[in-house]
C-alpha atoms as one frame of an Amber mdcrd trajectory, in Angstrom:
protein
 -21.005  28.894 -17.058 -21.050  30.626 -13.619 -17.049  30.389 -13.835 -16.893
  32.017 -17.057 -19.096  34.850 -15.904 -16.934  35.448 -12.845 -13.957  35.741
 -15.081 -15.434  38.280 -17.644 -16.899  40.326 -14.938 -13.404  40.422 -13.424
 -11.919  41.630 -16.596 -14.560  44.703 -16.994 -17.032  43.028 -19.135 -20.740
  43.812 -18.802 -22.364  40.186 -18.119 -26.157  39.043 -17.979 -28.010  35.802
 -18.184 -30.295  33.633 -17.037 -31.074  30.471 -15.019 -34.182  28.193 -14.026
 -33.518  28.937 -10.340 -31.917  31.151  -7.723 -28.651  29.648  -6.183 -25.661
  30.606  -4.215 -23.714  30.861  -7.745 -26.438  33.481  -9.051 -25.808  35.394
  -5.675 -22.261  35.767  -6.350 -22.464  37.021  -9.880 -24.824  39.422  -8.876
 -22.885  40.590  -6.011 -20.117  41.093  -8.894 -22.335  43.331 -11.105 -24.159
  40.711 -13.150 -27.567  40.924 -14.199 -29.426  37.596 -13.842 -32.900  36.455
 -14.564 -34.542  33.551 -13.298 -36.367  32.105 -16.115 -35.613  31.812 -19.752
 -37.398  34.669 -21.605 -36.786  36.145 -24.886 -37.141  39.599 -23.295 -33.618
  38.760 -21.561 -31.668  39.144 -24.355 -30.328  42.669 -25.115 -30.367  43.728
 -28.664 -26.281  44.403 -28.782 -25.463  41.208 -26.743 -22.779  38.412 -27.504
 -24.499  35.268 -26.332 -22.895  32.201 -24.998 -24.749  29.038 -24.179 -23.676
  25.266 -23.097 -24.506  22.353 -24.720 -27.073  21.705 -22.502 -29.431  24.563
 -24.146 -31.496  23.617 -27.031 -32.082  25.565 -30.399 -35.491  25.925 -29.107
 -34.938  27.808 -26.062 -36.529  31.341 -26.287 -33.244  33.272 -25.539 -31.461
  31.757 -28.476 -34.373  32.100 -31.024 -34.338  35.634 -30.260 -31.002  35.968
 -30.451 -31.054  34.646 -33.982 -34.023  36.886 -34.982 -31.618  39.704 -33.803
 -28.895  38.565 -35.717 -26.607  38.268 -32.709 -23.496  35.915 -32.545 -23.894
  33.148 -30.592 -20.987  31.084 -28.948 -20.787  28.065 -27.548 -18.910  28.383
 -23.882 -16.053  26.536 -25.128 -15.310  29.373 -27.562 -14.958  32.001 -24.680
 -12.699  29.510 -22.575 -10.593  28.948 -25.257 -10.461  32.754 -26.016  -9.491
  33.675 -22.538  -6.881  30.570 -22.693  -5.158  32.795 -25.308  -4.591  36.127
 -23.203  -0.956  35.048 -22.878  -0.794  33.263 -19.731   0.768  29.779 -19.520
  -1.874  27.325 -19.931  -2.367  24.147 -17.677  -5.214  21.918 -18.700  -6.770
  19.063 -17.265  -8.996  16.600 -19.017  -9.884  12.760 -19.058 -13.176  10.996
 -18.398 -12.828  10.940 -14.567 -10.925  13.597 -12.488 -10.413  16.644 -14.214
 -12.584  18.774 -11.796 -10.528  17.417  -8.784  -7.182  17.916 -10.811  -7.897
  21.456 -12.230  -9.083  22.244  -8.790  -6.058  20.969  -6.898  -3.736  22.304
  -9.435  -5.342  25.864  -8.738  -5.490  25.503  -4.895  -1.723  24.594  -4.510
  -0.640  27.515  -6.586  -3.063  29.838  -4.970  -1.786  28.842  -1.423   1.871
  29.041  -2.683   1.477  32.915  -3.447   1.606  32.369  -7.236  -1.604  33.886
  -8.144  -3.068  31.680 -10.678  -6.014  32.421 -13.009  -8.520  29.518 -13.351
 -11.755  28.176 -14.616 -12.773  24.835 -13.027 -15.816  22.732 -13.047 -16.761
  23.005  -9.411 -16.169  24.997  -6.294 -12.684  24.728  -4.702 -14.326  24.996
  -0.986 -11.162  26.418   1.069 -11.307  29.199  -1.570 -15.012  29.315  -2.277
 -14.738  29.755  -5.745 -14.678  27.993  -9.022 -12.696  30.828 -11.228 -10.727
  33.969 -10.774  -8.637  36.435 -13.124  -5.355  37.638 -11.722  -2.135  38.896
 -13.042  -0.047  35.691 -12.231   1.527  33.653 -14.958  -0.491  30.501 -15.031
  -4.195  29.974 -16.205  -5.649  26.692 -15.019  -8.922  25.204 -16.596 -10.761
  22.025 -16.742 -11.086  20.813 -20.440 -14.342  19.266 -21.077 -14.538  16.132
 -23.761 -18.221  15.478 -23.401 -19.297  17.407 -26.513 -15.901  17.251 -28.767
 -15.153  20.812 -27.982 -11.696  20.174 -26.348 -10.523  20.218 -29.641 -10.603
  23.999 -29.407  -7.824  24.366 -26.843  -3.786  24.460 -27.046  -2.523  24.244
 -23.669   0.944  24.262 -22.743   0.916  21.187 -20.603  -2.423  18.866 -20.595
  -2.916  16.220 -18.287  -5.117  13.041 -19.608  -6.245  11.446 -16.368  -7.986
   8.399 -18.093 -10.459   7.588 -21.023 -13.039   5.412 -21.238 -16.537   5.133
 -22.944 -19.009   7.971 -21.829 -21.025  10.648 -23.419 -22.327   8.084 -25.839
 -25.181  10.248 -26.813 -22.530  12.313 -28.600 -19.837   9.787 -29.438 -21.550
   7.433 -31.480 -18.873   4.995 -31.903 -18.015   5.013 -28.215 -14.083   4.811
 -27.244 -12.822   4.951 -30.754 -14.642   8.230 -31.559 -13.482   9.772 -27.941
  -9.769   8.576 -28.865 -10.001  10.195 -32.305 -11.321  13.473 -30.718  -8.279
  13.237 -28.408  -5.885  12.604 -31.390  -7.119  15.904 -33.016  -7.017  17.999
 -29.803  -3.130  16.669 -29.323  -2.363  17.631 -32.971  -3.682  21.087 -32.238
  -1.204  21.332 -29.272   2.112  23.297 -30.084   5.040  21.359 -30.742   6.923
  22.226 -27.439   3.547  21.438 -25.505   3.450  18.578 -22.748   1.101  16.172
 -22.911   0.981  13.944 -19.420  -1.030  10.733 -20.058  -1.954   7.820 -17.248
   0.121   4.849 -18.389  -2.049   2.524 -16.345  -5.157   3.432 -18.520  -4.826
   1.348 -21.617  -6.795   4.064 -23.892  -5.024   7.128 -22.627  -1.587   5.416
 -22.787  -2.743   4.734 -26.387  -2.304   8.338 -27.376   1.280   8.270 -28.541
   2.906  11.774 -29.358   6.332  13.096 -29.468   4.708  15.306 -26.789   3.909
  12.685 -24.425   5.056  12.009 -20.923   3.782   9.386 -18.700   2.600   8.803
 -15.155   1.633   5.690 -13.321   1.001   3.696 -10.180   1.277   0.172 -11.624
   3.439   0.193 -14.849   6.951   1.823 -15.919   6.513   5.761 -16.406   8.205
   8.865 -16.343   6.312   9.840 -13.131   5.461   7.105 -10.816   4.163   6.989
  -7.157   5.767   4.404  -4.875   5.543   3.198  -1.221   2.108   4.511  -1.085
   0.723   4.050   2.628  -3.119   4.650   3.098  -3.719   5.846   6.718  -7.250
   6.395   8.203  -7.028  10.273   7.764  -4.263  10.746   4.817  -2.408   9.072
   2.202   1.454   9.152   1.765   3.810   8.140  -1.203   7.205   8.945  -2.816
   7.178  10.292  -6.344  10.015   9.175  -8.704  10.984  11.066 -12.081  12.462
   8.921 -14.761  13.692   6.645 -11.950  15.318   9.301  -9.537  13.501  10.218
  -6.379  11.663  13.777  -6.723   9.713  14.092  -3.727   7.226  12.750  -1.101
   3.926  13.808  -0.879   0.883  13.830   1.410  -2.729  14.107   0.659  -5.755
  13.837   2.812  -7.864  12.931   0.146  -9.260   9.118   0.335  -8.917   6.478
  -2.165  -6.464   5.362  -4.516  -7.950   7.447  -7.679  -6.718  10.405  -5.625
  -3.216   9.213  -5.577  -3.434   9.521  -9.694  -4.705  12.648  -9.260  -2.333
  14.181  -7.032   0.726  12.488  -9.139  -0.435  13.885 -12.218  -0.964  17.777
 -10.835   2.444  17.466  -9.198   3.822  16.320 -12.495   2.269  19.027 -14.482
   3.457  21.528 -12.079   7.309  19.967 -12.394   7.130  19.976 -16.143   5.705
  23.912 -15.960   8.943  24.778 -13.947   7.148  25.541 -10.527   9.376  24.944
  -7.518   8.006  21.514  -6.056   9.190  22.368  -2.571   7.297  25.596  -2.648
   4.046  23.961  -3.520   3.796  20.253  -2.006   2.797  21.222   1.318  -0.472
  22.662   0.252  -1.168  19.355  -1.195  -1.800  18.063   2.332  -4.599  20.682
   3.210  -6.484  20.358  -0.191  -9.899  18.794   1.217 -11.010  18.136  -2.581
 -13.687  19.610  -4.644 -17.436  20.548  -4.037 -19.523  17.218  -4.617 -16.298
  14.905  -4.606 -17.016  12.559  -1.665 -18.201  15.951   0.319 -19.173  15.746
   4.088 -22.179  17.825   4.143 -23.632  16.916   7.537 -24.413  14.934  10.173
 -27.072  14.284  13.069 -27.937  11.577  15.444 -24.821   9.537  14.693 -25.653
   9.662  10.802 -23.196  11.062   8.552 -24.140  12.474   4.905 -21.939  12.698
   1.871 -22.532  14.219  -1.641 -20.969  13.062  -4.581 -20.954  13.993  -8.160
 -20.103  10.664  -9.573 -22.467   9.710 -12.443 -20.657   7.038 -14.566 -19.878
   3.467 -13.233 -16.125   3.956 -12.514 -16.784   6.857 -10.936 -19.221   5.289
  -8.507 -17.013   2.654  -7.652 -13.949   5.130  -6.751 -16.293   7.004  -4.584
 -17.363   4.044  -2.860 -13.884   2.802  -2.419 -13.438   5.829  -0.376 -15.639
   4.054   2.321 -12.862   1.956   2.949 -11.504   1.879   6.448 -14.938   3.051
   7.853 -15.369   0.020  10.315 -18.612  -0.432  11.841 -20.415   1.816   9.584
 -23.853   1.162   7.335 -23.067   2.464   3.967 -26.114   3.455   1.815 -25.744
   4.549  -1.477 -28.518   6.757  -3.023 -28.082   7.060  -6.967 -29.800   9.226
  -9.311 -28.986   8.260 -12.971 -28.205  11.170 -14.848 -29.419  11.240 -18.507
 -31.453   8.286 -20.154 -28.617   7.807 -22.767 -26.113   7.016 -19.847 -28.239
   4.713 -17.943 -29.043   2.743 -21.180 -25.573   2.500 -22.955 -24.075   1.594
 -19.398 -26.888  -0.333 -17.852 -24.907  -3.375 -17.138 -21.625  -1.131 -15.752
 -23.910   0.511 -13.784 -25.197  -2.892 -12.106 -21.920  -3.920 -11.325 -20.789
  -0.630  -9.835 -22.341  -0.925  -6.106 -20.409  -3.698  -4.500 -19.197  -3.122
  -1.054 -22.145  -1.140   0.235 -24.681  -2.387   2.747 -27.979  -0.908   0.914
 -28.722   0.893  -2.503 -31.417   3.280  -3.018 -32.354   4.268  -6.682 -34.241
   7.658  -7.386 -35.823   8.790 -10.684 -33.497   9.545 -13.653 -32.283  13.033
 -13.759 -33.088  13.785 -17.700 -30.704  16.687 -18.180 -32.849  18.055 -20.959
 -33.214  14.278 -22.768 -36.293  12.678 -23.633 -37.514   9.553 -21.858 -36.392
   6.305 -23.439 -38.914   3.631 -23.238 -38.057   0.828 -20.868 -34.952   2.722
 -19.280 -36.215   3.865 -16.004 -35.032   3.701 -12.365 -37.692   1.186 -10.944
 -36.595  -1.494 -13.784 -32.785  -0.831 -13.053 -33.527  -0.906  -9.185 -35.123
  -4.299  -9.808 -32.371  -5.681 -11.703 -29.832  -4.679  -8.966 -31.799  -6.228
  -6.213 -31.826  -9.647  -7.972 -28.106  -9.331  -8.586 -27.071  -8.097  -5.467
 -27.489  -9.557  -1.775 -28.381  -6.518  -0.243 -31.535  -4.435   0.102 -32.119
  -2.226  -3.124 -35.095   0.253  -3.124 -36.215   2.674  -5.868 -37.972   5.849
  -4.513 -39.695   7.875  -6.593 -40.494  12.015  -6.687 -38.065  14.945  -6.161
 -35.522  14.815  -3.469 -37.688  16.462  -0.902 -40.079  13.244  -1.354 -37.252
  10.999  -1.441 -35.785  12.524   1.928 -39.138  11.932   3.364 -39.046   8.248
   2.676 -35.725   7.671   3.377 -35.213   9.552   7.034 -37.422   6.995   8.916
 -35.220   4.081   7.742 -31.936   5.485   8.802 -30.200   4.851  12.424 -27.083
   5.830  14.137 -23.776   4.712  12.382 -25.478   5.138   8.792 -23.480   6.808
   6.060 -25.636   7.932   3.466 -23.606   8.972   0.082 -25.662  10.896  -2.748
 -24.678   9.824  -6.106 -25.177  11.875  -9.320 -24.805  14.877 -11.173 -28.415
  16.298 -10.693 -30.585  17.289  -7.952 -29.534  14.377  -5.877 -27.080  17.205
  -4.507 -30.191  18.445  -2.634 -30.819  14.947  -0.743 -28.801  15.704   2.212
 -30.218  19.182   2.681 -33.557  17.853   2.824 -32.386  15.234   5.070 -31.071
  17.998   7.357 -34.255  20.165   7.135 -36.329  17.208   7.957 -34.378  16.073
  10.887 -34.234  19.674  12.223 -38.496  19.836  11.812 -38.890  16.632  13.666
 -36.490  18.083  16.547 -38.499  21.023  16.864 -41.659  19.038  17.067 -40.056
  16.652  19.954 -38.484  19.702  21.865
């Protein structure tokens, strides 16, 4: 929502809105001229407004109720993004269960660093640019296309990457993966005949999306775009990219993990299909440090390193934890905040198998994300089952992130690597640990 607000402000629109708390996103929007209220209240709604809401906003929200009383038009955020995407630019979309924030951010970053002035709206802050959206007069528009609520069918990109597909958002997709595939098939049918669909051929579900628009990319199978000669080094990864069996270019990235080879390969392929000069952009792949909250190093003290990651699905957790490979001599502590009761319930067994390769797991209370609790689905029970399954310490810590940090800090020692995992308030864990450590040091001194 903050990205959309920024984009509209840069196009001369008057924007107001509300959030439940102040944040750096709110501050940036205020500096651009937005009116932002803290707390949801009916009085926040102007009588002549066009109202835009996300899926997280319920019909019982006082601002939605007032908008209906005033007879105002109410749009979903996807309606606004779809409208923006039709403003005459070449539209590059990035989708899939995992990786769409990283790929859309990487594409935006390399186009920007190459001087091509892209417009974009992505789902996270691009650290090197410090923004999640911008509107320019360049040729390209880049967006992350969210499938979680089925609204992806509203878009019609010139080129779309499908990173992978698997069961998720089962509160919406009642028939699981079959429902997701049906939604993507409808989405593809809405794309123009000359559009290009780039699908991961190593993922059985995405590879099943057969269309005359399709091209493929892969690491392990035959595909139109392939990555070969992959070399993982401690501080970077290199590989060669082939297009239809012919060498296209070599690439270097500093992102960790095999999943980021897929991400970089798909972005390079999409830019190649868009007609971008590959030699002009490829050097910038090696300077992209990743998106905010994607295995993001956020602090260090007393030999303890803190990372923050948005992973809230079992596959994402496995991919993130695989990024610790090569951290010899380190003690890896995963701190997981389950995101939504429905996700924890529907993927319970998958989550139990997602924490291999770490030295300790801490489970915090479920972040409800506007959901009601489900009887028997809770973090304490999950931690107990995880402890019975794994031959490593598993601990449940209740309370807010400040309380979690207070309990966790005395247990930490030099060479510990703490990785916060989840899409909720877990992002505050590292900040609380750093603050508490500063307080301890001030007392000692």
